[in-house]
C-alpha positions, 0 to 999 in steps of 0.5 A: 764540293760535297762538304761545301754543300753539306755545310751550306745545307746545315747553315740553311736548316740553322737559319730556318730554325726558330733559334736561328731566326732569332739570331739572324734578326738580332733577337727578340725584344729585351725585357728592359726595353719593354719596361722602358716603353710601358713605364711612362703609362704604367706607373702613373696609372698605377699611382694615380688611378689603381691606388686611389681606387683600391684605397677608396674601396678599402675605406668603404668597408671600414667603420669608425667605432668609439669606446666609452661613449659618444665623447670616448676614444675612436678607433676604425675597424672592419665594418663589412657592408655597414657603410653601403647599407647607410648609403642605400638608406639615405634618402638624399642619395636616392634624391640625387640619383633621381635628379641626375637621372632626369638630368641625363634622360633629357640633357644627353638626347638633346646634346647628342641630337644638336651635336649630330645636326651640326656635324651633318651640316658641317659635313654637307657640300652646300655649306661655306666657311666650314672651318669658321663654323667648326671652330666656333662650335667647338670653342666652348669646349675650350673653356673650363667648366667652372669658368663657364658655369660662372659665365652662365651664372651671370647671365642667370642672375636676376640683378645682373643679367641682360637677358633677364632684363630683355625678357622682362621688357617684353612681358616674360618673367624668367626665374632660371635659378627658381626650384623648377628651372635650376636643374635645366639651367644647369643642363644648359651649361653642360649642353653649351660646354659639351656639344662641340665636343661630341660634334667633333667626334661625329664630324671625324667619323663623317669625314672617314666615309668614302665620297663614292657612297655619296655619288652612287646615292645621288645617281640613284636619285637620293637627295641630301636629306636622304643621304644624311639620314639613310647613309651618314647616320647608320655609318657613324652610329658607333660614334654616336654609341661612344659619344652617348657612353661618355655623356652617361659617364659625365652626367653621374660625375656632374659637379662643378656647374651645380656647385658654382650656380649653388653660390647664387641659388638657394635651391641647389643643395650640398646634395644636389648630385651624387658627387656633391653628396659624397664631397659634402659627406667627406667634408664632414670627416666621414671618409669611409661614408664618402668612399662607399657613395663613390663606389656605388656611383662608379658601379651605377655608371659601369652598369649603366655604360656597359648596359648600353654598350651591350644593347647597341653593340650588334647594330654599331658593330662594336 
C-alpha cells in the first residue's frame, strides 16, 4: 500500500509540473500549425503592403543624374533628401494640400453629421420600415466611386443634366463645374458615396446600447431628443472618432471623383489633389519624385489621424 501511495504521489506531482501538464494536454501549439494559420494573412501583407511601401521609401531617396549634359547617359544614385526638398518647394503640391484641406474641413463634418442623424433616426422606435430606409441609405456605398462620379458628371453637365434644366427654368443658372463650385461638386459626390458607410458603423454601435438605459431615462422624464443627444451620442462617441479617422484618411487619398470630373471640367487640373499630383509626376517618368510625394502624403495622413486620435482618446475611451 505504501508503494502504491508513493507512486500515486509522484504521478500527481509530475502531472502538476509544467512538463507534465504539457504531456497531459497533448503539448503546446506546434510552430508549423501557427505558421499555417498566419501565412494566409502574413504573406499577402508582406508582398502587397510592406514591400511596396519599402520600395517607395527607397525610391524617394534616389535621384536621376546625367553624364555629358542634358542628352547624356542617365543613371540613378542616392540623393538623400533632395527629392523631399523639391516636394516642399513645389507650389502645386502646397496648392493641392490647401485645396484638399479645405475640402476635408467642410465635407467631413457635413458627411459625418448627416450619417449621425440618419443613424439616430433609424434607431428611434417611432420610425417604420427601418430595413428599407437602412438599405436605401447604405446603397450608394455599393456603387463604385468611378461609376458614381460618372453618374454625377451627367447630372452636373449643362448640356445633359435635367437638374440644370429644371433650375434654369425657375431662374437659377448653376455652374456646378465652374471654378468656384467644382470642389464642392466633388465633395457632394464623396458625401453621397460614404455617408451610408459611416451611418452603418454608427447604427451598429447604437444597436449595442442596452435598452434598460432608455427605459430608465424615460422614467426620469427624458424625451427622445434628450435620449438621443445626452445618452446615445456620448456612448457611440468612439464610433464617431473611428469614422472621422477613416474620413481623414479617405480625404487625403481623394483621386477617383476629381479624375473623372476632370474629363468634363477645365477647372480640375492634373494636380488638383495630392494623389493626382503624384500620378501626374509618375506619368512623366519621374518615379522618384512621385515616391517622395507619396511618402509625404502618408506622413501627413498619419500625423493628422494619430493627432486626432490623441485629442479624442480620453473622451472616447480608446
